[in-house]
C-alpha positions as CSV (number, residue, x, y, z in Angstrom):
1,M,81.5,41.4,89.1
2,K,78.9,39.3,87.3
3,T,76.4,37.2,89.4
4,I,78.2,34.2,90.7
5,R,76.4,31.4,92.5
6,V,77.7,29.6,95.6
7,A,77.5,26.4,93.6
8,Q,80.4,27.7,91.5
9,V,82.7,28.3,94.4
10,F,81.9,26.1,97.5
11,Q,84.0,23.2,98.5
12,P,82.0,19.9,98.1
13,G,82.3,17.7,101.2
14,L,83.5,18.9,104.5
15,A,86.9,20.0,105.6
16,H,88.7,18.4,108.6
17,H,87.9,21.4,110.8
18,I,84.2,20.8,110.6
19,R,82.2,17.9,112.0
20,V,78.7,16.8,111.4
21,L,76.9,15.4,114.4
22,S,73.3,14.4,115.3
23,Y,71.4,17.3,116.9
24,H,70.7,14.9,119.8
25,T,74.5,14.8,120.7
26,T,75.0,15.6,124.3
27,L,76.5,18.9,125.3
28,A,79.4,17.1,127.0
29,S,80.1,15.2,123.8
30,A,80.1,18.4,121.7
31,I,82.4,20.1,124.1
32,H,84.7,17.1,124.0
33,Q,84.9,17.4,120.2
34,F,86.2,20.9,120.5
35,A,88.5,20.0,123.4
36,Q,90.2,17.3,121.4
37,D,90.8,19.3,118.2
38,N,92.1,22.9,118.3
39,A,91.5,23.3,114.6
40,L,87.7,22.5,114.9
41,R,85.7,25.6,114.0
42,S,82.1,24.4,113.9
43,L,79.8,21.5,114.6
44,F,77.0,21.1,112.0
45,L,74.0,19.5,113.7
46,V,71.7,17.3,111.5
47,D,68.5,15.4,112.0
48,E,68.0,11.7,111.2
49,V,67.7,12.4,107.4
50,G,70.8,14.6,107.3
51,K,68.9,18.0,107.3
52,L,70.8,20.8,109.0
53,M,69.2,21.8,112.3
54,G,71.8,24.1,113.8
55,I,75.5,25.1,114.1
56,V,77.6,25.2,117.2
57,S,80.4,27.7,116.8
58,R,83.3,28.6,119.0
59,H,81.4,31.7,120.0
60,D,78.6,29.5,121.3
61,L,81.0,27.5,123.4
62,L,82.7,30.6,124.7
63,D,79.4,32.0,125.9
64,W,78.7,28.7,127.7
65,V,82.2,28.7,129.3
66,R,81.8,32.3,130.5
67,L,78.6,31.4,132.1
68,Q,80.0,28.3,133.8
69,M,82.9,30.4,135.2
70,G,80.6,33.1,136.6
71,M,81.7,35.6,134.0
72,P,79.3,37.7,132.1
73,P,78.5,35.9,128.8
74,G,78.7,37.8,125.5
75,T,81.2,40.4,124.6
76,G,81.9,43.6,126.6
77,T,80.0,45.6,124.1
78,E,77.2,43.2,123.4
79,P,75.8,41.3,126.5
80,L,73.6,38.3,125.9
81,Q,69.9,38.6,125.9
82,L,68.0,37.0,128.8
83,R,66.5,34.4,126.4
84,R,70.0,33.3,125.4
85,L,71.2,33.1,129.0
86,R,68.3,30.8,129.9
87,Q,69.1,28.7,126.8
88,L,72.7,28.3,127.9
89,L,71.8,27.5,131.5
90,R,69.3,24.8,130.5
91,A,71.5,23.3,127.8
92,S,71.9,19.5,127.8
93,T,72.4,18.9,124.0
94,A,74.6,20.4,121.4
95,L,71.5,21.9,119.7
96,D,70.6,23.7,123.0
97,I,73.7,25.9,122.8
98,A,73.6,26.6,119.1
99,S,72.6,30.1,118.4
100,K,69.0,30.3,117.2
101,H,70.2,32.4,114.2
102,S,72.8,29.8,113.2
103,V,70.5,28.2,110.6
104,A,69.9,31.7,109.1
105,S,73.6,31.8,108.1
106,V,73.3,28.6,106.0
107,L,74.1,29.0,102.3
108,H,72.0,27.5,99.6
109,V,73.8,26.3,96.5
110,N,71.8,28.8,94.4
111,E,72.5,31.8,96.5
112,T,74.8,34.5,95.1
113,L,78.3,35.1,96.3
114,A,77.2,38.5,97.4
115,D,74.6,36.8,99.7
116,A,77.4,34.6,101.0
117,V,79.6,37.5,101.9
118,E,76.7,39.2,103.7
119,K,75.9,36.1,105.7
120,M,79.6,35.6,106.7
121,A,79.8,39.2,107.8
122,R,76.6,39.0,109.8
123,S,77.4,35.7,111.5
124,D,81.0,36.6,112.1
125,E,82.0,33.1,110.9
126,V,84.7,32.3,108.4
127,E,83.0,29.1,107.2
128,L,79.4,28.4,106.4
129,P,77.6,25.2,105.5
130,V,76.1,24.9,102.0
131,V,72.9,23.0,101.6
132,D,70.9,21.6,98.7
133,D,67.2,22.0,97.9
134,E,66.3,19.4,100.6
135,G,68.4,21.2,103.3
136,H,71.1,18.5,103.3
137,I,74.7,19.6,103.8
138,V,76.7,19.3,100.5
139,G,79.8,21.2,101.6
140,S,80.9,24.5,103.0
141,L,82.2,27.8,101.8
142,S,85.2,29.2,103.7
143,L,86.5,32.8,103.7
144,S,89.8,31.5,102.3
145,R,88.0,29.8,99.4
146,L,86.1,33.0,98.7
147,L,89.2,35.1,98.8
148,D,91.0,32.7,96.4
149,F,88.1,32.8,94.0
150,V,87.8,36.6,94.1
151,L,91.6,37.0,93.4
152,L,91.5,34.5,90.5
153,Y,88.3,36.2,89.1
154,K,89.9,39.6,89.3
155,A,93.1,38.3,87.7
156,S,91.2,36.7,84.8
157,T,89.0,39.8,84.2
158,T,92.1,42.0,84.3
159,S,93.9,39.9,81.8
160,E,90.8,39.8,79.5
161,E,90.6,43.6,79.6
162,T,94.4,43.8,78.8
163,S,93.9,41.4,75.8
164,D,91.0,43.5,74.5
165,E,93.0,46.7,74.8
166,E,96.0,45.1,72.9
167,Q,93.7,43.9,70.2
168,R,92.3,47.4,69.7
169,L,95.8,48.8,69.3
């Protein structure tokens, strides 16, 4: 597959299952956003000029809930590090519960689709924010959009190869 950039595939604007909030948003307000909308996947947290500061995912909220219920946070195979436990215990804003690595999973419009696939796999998220050169959110790239693109790309290259073969005959 030739080099394809995120800019060629991502969805401009944000889907209904993603919200953009100030990074100062209280933890209670962020939790309320998820409680009111089962389809909500992520909260993208931005500063005063719209630059992405963090992402609160369902995983982050589940870690916080487990801790509140006296359950061990993290998964059975991967317990949370002490630093993360402290972060969750002291949380008062949405940014406080966002994983510190969440900004590392952001996609830049000029990154390759291969980079996007790797970041999705590492972050275990099915939708990642796409930012411009200034770090402002310009849209998102979802796994479903990526899958559609790959299927269409494969279909178009297969039909081109078939046409080339037919012309040779």
